Short mmCIF file of the C-alpha atoms (twelve columns), coordinates in Angstrom:
data_MODEL
# 
_entry.id   MODEL 
# 
loop_
_atom_site.group_PDB 
_atom_site.id 
_atom_site.type_symbol 
_atom_site.label_atom_id 
_atom_site.label_alt_id 
_atom_site.label_comp_id 
_atom_site.label_asym_id 
_atom_site.label_seq_id 
_atom_site.Cartn_x 
_atom_site.Cartn_y 
_atom_site.Cartn_z 
_atom_site.pdbx_PDB_model_num 
ATOM 1   C CA . MET A 1   38.081  -5.046  16.170 1 
ATOM 2   C CA . ALA A 2   38.036  -8.670  15.041 1 
ATOM 3   C CA . TRP A 3   41.195  -9.661  16.945 1 
ATOM 4   C CA . LEU A 4   39.748  -8.278  20.183 1 
ATOM 5   C CA . ALA A 5   36.482  -10.178 19.721 1 
ATOM 6   C CA . GLY A 6   38.442  -13.355 18.995 1 
ATOM 7   C CA . PHE A 7   40.556  -12.850 22.100 1 
ATOM 8   C CA . GLY A 8   37.391  -12.420 24.184 1 
ATOM 9   C CA . VAL A 9   35.953  -15.691 22.894 1 
ATOM 10  C CA . ALA A 10  39.218  -17.543 23.559 1 
ATOM 11  C CA . ALA A 11  39.509  -16.024 27.037 1 
ATOM 12  C CA . GLY A 12  35.984  -17.173 27.839 1 
ATOM 13  C CA . GLN A 13  36.828  -20.705 26.713 1 
ATOM 14  C CA . TRP A 14  40.046  -20.729 28.784 1 
ATOM 15  C CA . PHE A 15  38.136  -19.496 31.825 1 
ATOM 16  C CA . GLY A 16  35.467  -22.183 31.384 1 
ATOM 17  C CA . GLN A 17  38.110  -24.898 31.042 1 
ATOM 18  C CA . GLY A 18  39.870  -23.628 34.164 1 
ATOM 19  C CA . MET A 19  36.641  -23.655 36.163 1 
ATOM 20  C CA . ASN A 20  35.953  -27.207 34.953 1 
ATOM 21  C CA . LEU A 21  39.326  -28.284 36.327 1 
ATOM 22  C CA . LEU A 22  38.676  -26.606 39.677 1 
ATOM 23  C CA . TYR A 23  35.003  -27.608 39.905 1 
ATOM 24  C CA . PRO A 24  34.424  -30.517 37.482 1 
ATOM 25  C CA . PRO A 25  30.862  -30.794 36.119 1 
ATOM 26  C CA . ARG A 26  28.958  -33.805 37.420 1 
ATOM 27  C CA . CYS A 27  26.644  -36.211 35.670 1 
ATOM 28  C CA . VAL A 28  23.049  -35.233 36.457 1 
ATOM 29  C CA . PHE A 29  22.150  -38.888 37.094 1 
ATOM 30  C CA . CYS A 30  25.040  -40.518 39.002 1 
ATOM 31  C CA . GLN A 31  26.890  -37.353 40.142 1 
ATOM 32  C CA . GLY A 32  30.172  -38.678 38.762 1 
ATOM 33  C CA . GLU A 33  32.731  -36.031 37.760 1 
ATOM 34  C CA . GLU A 34  33.077  -35.241 34.042 1 
ATOM 35  C CA . PRO A 35  36.010  -32.754 33.756 1 
ATOM 36  C CA . LEU A 36  35.931  -32.653 29.929 1 
ATOM 37  C CA . ALA A 37  32.203  -31.920 29.640 1 
ATOM 38  C CA . PRO A 38  31.278  -28.555 28.072 1 
ATOM 39  C CA . SER A 39  30.044  -26.014 30.572 1 
ATOM 40  C CA . GLY A 40  26.465  -24.781 30.437 1 
ATOM 41  C CA . THR A 41  24.979  -28.123 29.374 1 
ATOM 42  C CA . ALA A 42  23.236  -30.987 31.159 1 
ATOM 43  C CA . VAL A 43  26.083  -33.432 31.710 1 
ATOM 44  C CA . VAL A 44  25.469  -37.162 31.229 1 
ATOM 45  C CA . CYS A 45  28.439  -39.493 31.692 1 
ATOM 46  C CA . ALA A 46  29.277  -42.312 29.281 1 
ATOM 47  C CA . ALA A 47  28.090  -45.018 31.683 1 
ATOM 48  C CA . CYS A 48  24.666  -43.370 32.128 1 
ATOM 49  C CA . ARG A 49  24.383  -42.821 28.379 1 
ATOM 50  C CA . ARG A 50  24.778  -46.557 27.833 1 
ATOM 51  C CA . LEU A 51  22.075  -47.258 30.407 1 
ATOM 52  C CA . LEU A 52  19.592  -44.673 29.117 1 
ATOM 53  C CA . GLN A 53  19.953  -44.791 25.337 1 
ATOM 54  C CA . GLY A 54  18.085  -47.575 23.579 1 
ATOM 55  C CA . GLN A 55  19.639  -49.526 20.744 1 
ATOM 56  C CA . ALA A 56  16.603  -51.319 19.295 1 
ATOM 57  C CA . ALA A 57  15.370  -50.356 15.833 1 
ATOM 58  C CA . ARG A 58  11.891  -48.857 16.252 1 
ATOM 59  C CA . CYS A 59  8.971   -48.034 13.992 1 
ATOM 60  C CA . SER A 60  9.184   -44.382 13.001 1 
ATOM 61  C CA . HIS A 61  5.393   -43.933 13.356 1 
ATOM 62  C CA . CYS A 62  4.458   -45.717 16.599 1 
ATOM 63  C CA . GLY A 63  7.793   -46.426 18.312 1 
ATOM 64  C CA . GLU A 64  7.286   -50.200 18.686 1 
ATOM 65  C CA . PRO A 65  10.444  -52.303 18.325 1 
ATOM 66  C CA . LEU A 66  10.596  -53.701 14.809 1 
ATOM 67  C CA . LEU A 67  10.012  -57.431 14.492 1 
ATOM 68  C CA . SER A 68  12.073  -59.680 12.266 1 
ATOM 69  C CA . GLU A 69  9.375   -59.698 9.585  1 
ATOM 70  C CA . ASP A 70  9.249   -55.883 9.463  1 
ATOM 71  C CA . ASP A 71  11.271  -53.943 6.923  1 
ATOM 72  C CA . ASP A 72  14.181  -52.361 8.823  1 
ATOM 73  C CA . VAL A 73  15.102  -50.156 5.868  1 
ATOM 74  C CA . ASP A 74  12.168  -47.761 6.065  1 
ATOM 75  C CA . LEU A 75  11.663  -48.283 9.838  1 
ATOM 76  C CA . VAL A 76  7.899   -48.777 9.560  1 
ATOM 77  C CA . CYS A 77  6.184   -51.716 11.252 1 
ATOM 78  C CA . SER A 78  3.612   -53.816 9.436  1 
ATOM 79  C CA . ARG A 79  0.711   -52.286 11.412 1 
ATOM 80  C CA . CYS A 80  1.680   -48.664 10.650 1 
ATOM 81  C CA . ARG A 81  2.298   -49.581 7.024  1 
ATOM 82  C CA . ARG A 82  -1.395  -50.434 6.877  1 
ATOM 83  C CA . GLN A 83  -2.643  -47.446 8.916  1 
ATOM 84  C CA . PRO A 84  -0.080  -44.830 10.027 1 
ATOM 85  C CA . ARG A 85  -1.016  -42.614 12.958 1 
ATOM 86  C CA . LEU A 86  1.568   -39.968 13.846 1 
ATOM 87  C CA . ASP A 87  3.667   -38.523 11.032 1 
ATOM 88  C CA . GLY A 88  6.698   -39.729 12.990 1 
ATOM 89  C CA . ILE A 89  7.949   -40.523 16.480 1 
ATOM 90  C CA . ALA A 90  11.375  -40.426 18.141 1 
ATOM 91  C CA . VAL A 91  11.951  -42.640 21.201 1 
ATOM 92  C CA . LEU A 92  15.028  -42.505 23.403 1 
ATOM 93  C CA . ALA A 93  14.676  -46.017 24.866 1 
ATOM 94  C CA . GLY A 94  12.390  -48.735 26.161 1 
ATOM 95  C CA . TYR A 95  10.948  -48.363 29.645 1 
ATOM 96  C CA . ASP A 96  13.486  -50.521 31.476 1 
ATOM 97  C CA . ASP A 97  14.568  -50.094 35.097 1 
ATOM 98  C CA . ALA A 98  17.243  -47.423 34.500 1 
ATOM 99  C CA . VAL A 99  15.014  -45.312 32.249 1 
ATOM 100 C CA . ARG A 100 12.041  -45.805 34.569 1 
ATOM 101 C CA . SER A 101 14.044  -44.442 37.536 1 
ATOM 102 C CA . ALA A 102 15.187  -41.420 35.510 1 
ATOM 103 C CA . VAL A 103 11.663  -40.666 34.250 1 
ATOM 104 C CA . LEU A 104 10.145  -40.929 37.730 1 
ATOM 105 C CA . ALA A 105 12.862  -38.611 39.072 1 
ATOM 106 C CA . CYS A 106 11.707  -35.953 36.561 1 
ATOM 107 C CA . LYS A 107 8.278   -35.936 38.211 1 
ATOM 108 C CA . ARG A 108 9.711   -34.911 41.579 1 
ATOM 109 C CA . PRO A 109 10.301  -31.279 42.644 1 
ATOM 110 C CA . ALA A 110 14.072  -31.533 42.112 1 
ATOM 111 C CA . GLY A 111 13.785  -33.267 38.752 1 
ATOM 112 C CA . ALA A 112 14.661  -30.350 36.456 1 
ATOM 113 C CA . LEU A 113 18.315  -31.360 35.969 1 
ATOM 114 C CA . LYS A 114 17.421  -34.951 35.154 1 
ATOM 115 C CA . ALA A 115 14.783  -33.755 32.677 1 
ATOM 116 C CA . ALA A 116 17.479  -31.640 31.030 1 
ATOM 117 C CA . GLY A 117 19.762  -34.681 30.850 1 
ATOM 118 C CA . LEU A 118 17.115  -36.907 29.273 1 
ATOM 119 C CA . ALA A 119 16.113  -34.209 26.794 1 
ATOM 120 C CA . THR A 120 19.769  -33.711 25.842 1 
ATOM 121 C CA . LEU A 121 20.161  -37.429 25.111 1 
ATOM 122 C CA . LEU A 122 16.921  -37.462 23.102 1 
ATOM 123 C CA . VAL A 123 18.008  -34.524 20.940 1 
ATOM 124 C CA . GLN A 124 21.499  -35.939 20.399 1 
ATOM 125 C CA . GLN A 125 20.176  -39.356 19.420 1 
ATOM 126 C CA . HIS A 126 17.547  -38.086 16.968 1 
ATOM 127 C CA . ARG A 127 18.834  -34.681 15.825 1 
ATOM 128 C CA . ASP A 128 19.019  -35.691 12.149 1 
ATOM 129 C CA . ARG A 129 15.447  -36.953 12.257 1 
ATOM 130 C CA . PHE A 130 14.183  -33.763 13.929 1 
ATOM 131 C CA . VAL A 131 15.945  -31.620 11.321 1 
ATOM 132 C CA . ALA A 132 14.506  -33.705 8.473  1 
ATOM 133 C CA . TRP A 133 11.006  -33.237 9.874  1 
ATOM 134 C CA . GLY A 134 11.328  -29.439 9.571  1 
ATOM 135 C CA . ILE A 135 9.595   -28.793 12.900 1 
ATOM 136 C CA . ASP A 136 8.165   -25.325 13.533 1 
ATOM 137 C CA . VAL A 137 7.175   -25.558 17.179 1 
ATOM 138 C CA . VAL A 138 7.582   -27.850 20.209 1 
ATOM 139 C CA . VAL A 139 4.419   -28.571 22.238 1 
ATOM 140 C CA . PRO A 140 4.239   -30.448 25.575 1 
ATOM 141 C CA . VAL A 141 1.434   -32.933 26.170 1 
ATOM 142 C CA . PRO A 142 -0.608  -31.072 28.799 1 
ATOM 143 C CA . MET A 143 -1.994  -32.116 32.168 1 
ATOM 144 C CA . HIS A 144 -5.518  -31.219 33.191 1 
ATOM 145 C CA . TRP A 145 -5.393  -28.020 35.272 1 
ATOM 146 C CA . PHE A 146 -6.622  -29.754 38.430 1 
ATOM 147 C CA . ARG A 147 -4.003  -32.512 38.258 1 
ATOM 148 C CA . ARG A 148 -1.365  -29.863 37.558 1 
ATOM 149 C CA . LEU A 149 -2.515  -27.956 40.653 1 
ATOM 150 C CA . THR A 150 -2.241  -31.012 42.890 1 
ATOM 151 C CA . ARG A 151 0.985   -32.408 41.446 1 
ATOM 152 C CA . GLY A 152 2.963   -29.254 40.678 1 
ATOM 153 C CA . ALA A 153 5.454   -29.305 37.806 1 
ATOM 154 C CA . SER A 154 4.794   -31.330 34.679 1 
ATOM 155 C CA . SER A 155 7.653   -33.494 33.411 1 
ATOM 156 C CA . ALA A 156 6.340   -33.089 29.850 1 
ATOM 157 C CA . ASP A 157 6.685   -29.307 30.197 1 
ATOM 158 C CA . LEU A 158 10.250  -29.611 31.503 1 
ATOM 159 C CA . LEU A 159 11.255  -32.030 28.755 1 
ATOM 160 C CA . ALA A 160 9.618   -29.925 26.025 1 
ATOM 161 C CA . HIS A 161 11.484  -26.782 27.090 1 
ATOM 162 C CA . HIS A 162 14.844  -28.571 27.053 1 
ATOM 163 C CA . VAL A 163 14.125  -30.303 23.726 1 
ATOM 164 C CA . ALA A 164 13.149  -26.941 22.229 1 
ATOM 165 C CA . ARG A 165 16.320  -25.357 23.569 1 
ATOM 166 C CA . GLY A 166 18.437  -28.144 22.113 1 
ATOM 167 C CA . LEU A 167 16.828  -27.676 18.704 1 
ATOM 168 C CA . ALA A 168 16.733  -23.848 18.876 1 
ATOM 169 C CA . LEU A 169 12.956  -23.908 18.382 1 
ATOM 170 C CA . PRO A 170 10.091  -22.156 20.175 1 
ATOM 171 C CA . VAL A 171 8.002   -24.059 22.724 1 
ATOM 172 C CA . ARG A 172 4.304   -23.202 22.885 1 
ATOM 173 C CA . SER A 173 1.340   -24.402 24.936 1 
ATOM 174 C CA . LEU A 174 -0.902  -24.981 21.918 1 
ATOM 175 C CA . LEU A 175 -2.824  -27.805 23.597 1 
ATOM 176 C CA . ALA A 176 -5.156  -27.768 26.594 1 
ATOM 177 C CA . ARG A 177 -6.611  -30.756 28.374 1 
ATOM 178 C CA . ILE A 178 -10.283 -29.839 28.602 1 
ATOM 179 C CA . ARG A 179 -11.574 -32.973 30.287 1 
ATOM 180 C CA . ALA A 180 -10.196 -34.717 33.361 1 
ATOM 181 C CA . THR A 181 -9.839  -38.452 32.791 1 
ATOM 182 C CA . PRO A 182 -8.794  -41.476 34.850 1 
ATOM 183 C CA . MET A 183 -5.072  -42.257 34.710 1 
ATOM 184 C CA . GLN A 184 -4.240  -44.231 31.582 1 
ATOM 185 C CA . ASN A 185 -2.115  -46.771 33.449 1 
ATOM 186 C CA . GLU A 186 -5.142  -47.629 35.619 1 
ATOM 187 C CA . LEU A 187 -7.062  -48.844 32.552 1 
ATOM 188 C CA . PRO A 188 -6.645  -51.900 30.314 1 
ATOM 189 C CA . PRO A 189 -4.960  -51.058 26.977 1 
ATOM 190 C CA . GLU A 190 -8.168  -51.527 24.987 1 
ATOM 191 C CA . ALA A 191 -9.948  -48.829 27.053 1 
ATOM 192 C CA . ARG A 192 -7.293  -46.125 26.792 1 
ATOM 193 C CA . GLY A 193 -8.269  -44.731 23.405 1 
ATOM 194 C CA . ALA A 194 -11.841 -44.012 24.481 1 
ATOM 195 C CA . ASN A 195 -10.595 -42.573 27.780 1 
ATOM 196 C CA . VAL A 196 -8.702  -39.678 26.147 1 
ATOM 197 C CA . ARG A 197 -10.733 -39.224 22.959 1 
ATOM 198 C CA . GLY A 198 -11.894 -35.600 22.833 1 
ATOM 199 C CA . ALA A 199 -9.943  -34.715 25.987 1 
ATOM 200 C CA . PHE A 200 -7.731  -32.118 24.254 1 
ATOM 201 C CA . HIS A 201 -8.297  -28.832 22.448 1 
ATOM 202 C CA . ALA A 202 -5.736  -27.121 20.243 1 
ATOM 203 C CA . ALA A 203 -5.324  -23.384 19.671 1 
ATOM 204 C CA . HIS A 204 -5.817  -21.924 16.190 1 
ATOM 205 C CA . ALA A 205 -2.170  -20.857 16.307 1 
ATOM 206 C CA . ALA A 206 -1.352  -24.488 15.415 1 
ATOM 207 C CA . SER A 207 -2.697  -23.899 11.899 1 
ATOM 208 C CA . GLY A 208 -0.103  -24.667 9.218  1 
ATOM 209 C CA . LYS A 209 2.541   -25.669 11.791 1 
ATOM 210 C CA . ARG A 210 4.692   -28.791 11.871 1 
ATOM 211 C CA . VAL A 211 4.371   -29.706 15.539 1 
ATOM 212 C CA . LEU A 212 6.624   -31.818 17.741 1 
ATOM 213 C CA . LEU A 213 4.667   -33.245 20.699 1 
ATOM 214 C CA . VAL A 214 6.809   -34.074 23.739 1 
ATOM 215 C CA . ASP A 215 5.944   -36.459 26.569 1 
ATOM 216 C CA . ASP A 216 7.854   -38.655 28.994 1 
ATOM 217 C CA . VAL A 217 6.342   -42.128 28.396 1 
ATOM 218 C CA . THR A 218 3.986   -43.666 25.865 1 
ATOM 219 C CA . THR A 219 2.432   -47.122 26.038 1 
ATOM 220 C CA . THR A 220 -0.438  -47.607 23.598 1 
ATOM 221 C CA . GLY A 221 0.018   -44.196 21.952 1 
ATOM 222 C CA . SER A 222 -3.594  -43.231 22.719 1 
ATOM 223 C CA . THR A 223 -2.731  -39.900 24.378 1 
ATOM 224 C CA . LEU A 224 -0.431  -38.866 21.534 1 
ATOM 225 C CA . GLU A 225 -3.101  -39.877 19.025 1 
ATOM 226 C CA . ALA A 226 -5.757  -37.797 20.826 1 
ATOM 227 C CA . CYS A 227 -3.380  -34.813 20.801 1 
ATOM 228 C CA . ARG A 228 -2.695  -35.336 17.103 1 
ATOM 229 C CA . GLU A 229 -6.425  -35.323 16.320 1 
ATOM 230 C CA . ALA A 230 -6.907  -32.045 18.221 1 
ATOM 231 C CA . LEU A 231 -3.945  -30.386 16.492 1 
ATOM 232 C CA . GLU A 232 -5.045  -31.521 13.035 1 
ATOM 233 C CA . ALA A 233 -8.562  -30.248 13.760 1 
ATOM 234 C CA . ALA A 234 -6.929  -26.862 14.438 1 
ATOM 235 C CA . GLY A 235 -5.126  -27.023 11.080 1 
ATOM 236 C CA . ALA A 236 -1.673  -28.365 11.987 1 
ATOM 237 C CA . ALA A 237 0.213   -29.465 8.881  1 
ATOM 238 C CA . GLN A 238 2.081   -32.398 10.457 1 
ATOM 239 C CA . VAL A 239 2.253   -33.825 13.956 1 
ATOM 240 C CA . TYR A 240 5.337   -35.668 15.194 1 
ATOM 241 C CA . ALA A 241 6.185   -36.892 18.681 1 
ATOM 242 C CA . ALA A 242 9.276   -37.270 20.857 1 
ATOM 243 C CA . VAL A 243 9.190   -39.353 24.033 1 
ATOM 244 C CA . ILE A 244 11.804  -40.511 26.489 1 
ATOM 245 C CA . ALA A 245 10.469  -44.045 26.741 1 
ATOM 246 C CA . ARG A 246 8.043   -46.438 25.165 1 
ATOM 247 C CA . ALA A 247 6.670   -49.125 27.457 1 
ATOM 248 C CA . ASP A 248 6.907   -52.044 25.059 1 
ATOM 249 C CA . ARG A 249 4.475   -54.926 25.315 1 
ATOM 250 C CA . GLY A 250 5.702   -57.411 27.862 1 
ATOM 251 C CA . GLY A 251 8.155   -54.884 29.346 1 
ATOM 252 C CA . THR A 252 8.347   -53.039 32.653 1 
ATOM 253 C CA . THR A 253 5.062   -51.972 34.232 1 
ATOM 254 C CA . VAL A 254 4.350   -48.269 33.841 1 
ATOM 255 C CA . GLU A 255 4.139   -46.352 37.095 1 
ATOM 256 C CA . ARG A 256 1.329   -44.027 38.061 1 
ATOM 257 C CA . GLY A 257 1.743   -40.834 36.074 1 
ATOM 258 C CA . ASP A 258 1.980   -42.280 32.585 1 
ATOM 259 C CA . ARG A 259 -0.625  -40.646 30.398 1 
ATOM 260 C CA . SER A 260 -0.355  -42.668 27.215 1 
# 
């Protein structure tokens, strides 16, 4: 009976609101109470949102902040207008101190909640763009198996699962890192492309798919570009990327763990 189903839904909402009053949800970053936050989601308070969400207009292909001479209308920088790389990229913010702390927290054993919070902000900020891209599958940028064994959880995996959940899309491990390489942040920018070239292999299941790559931080974009090449070699139709932060030139130094 429709009225009974409706009553059940309303009762569930009333119960959730009552529990929120008794045990208010807390922001996953500052632990401040957020009584009006919906239950069952990663809660991020307004103050933390302001700290973690970037406001700069960024190139939709590489994620660099747009310069005054770039055309803000189509959100493509002058370099990518000459030679685009990814089909598109979504960036939550620059790699400033607040974002850096949140990203590094995701790499620790208890970082799952913070990864969920960052992924929630990323999806909310760029939902329209993700929908317009018509993504079929979400794919995390993978670690080499040995580094994964020594470090434990991968923040890219955590972020990809929460981004996929927010977009109601499947997440698949369509990429494998087949060659161990030195850490990208230990190399000068001009050496990073060669460092990861040929380091990834994509499964044939990527064929015909519009893929959303997910990673925590990108700097030169070399890792994302190497992943794109592997996916396109496997037949992917389009390759987009979503990252929490882009370490802009002249910005905060990237900590050990950045792969891009």
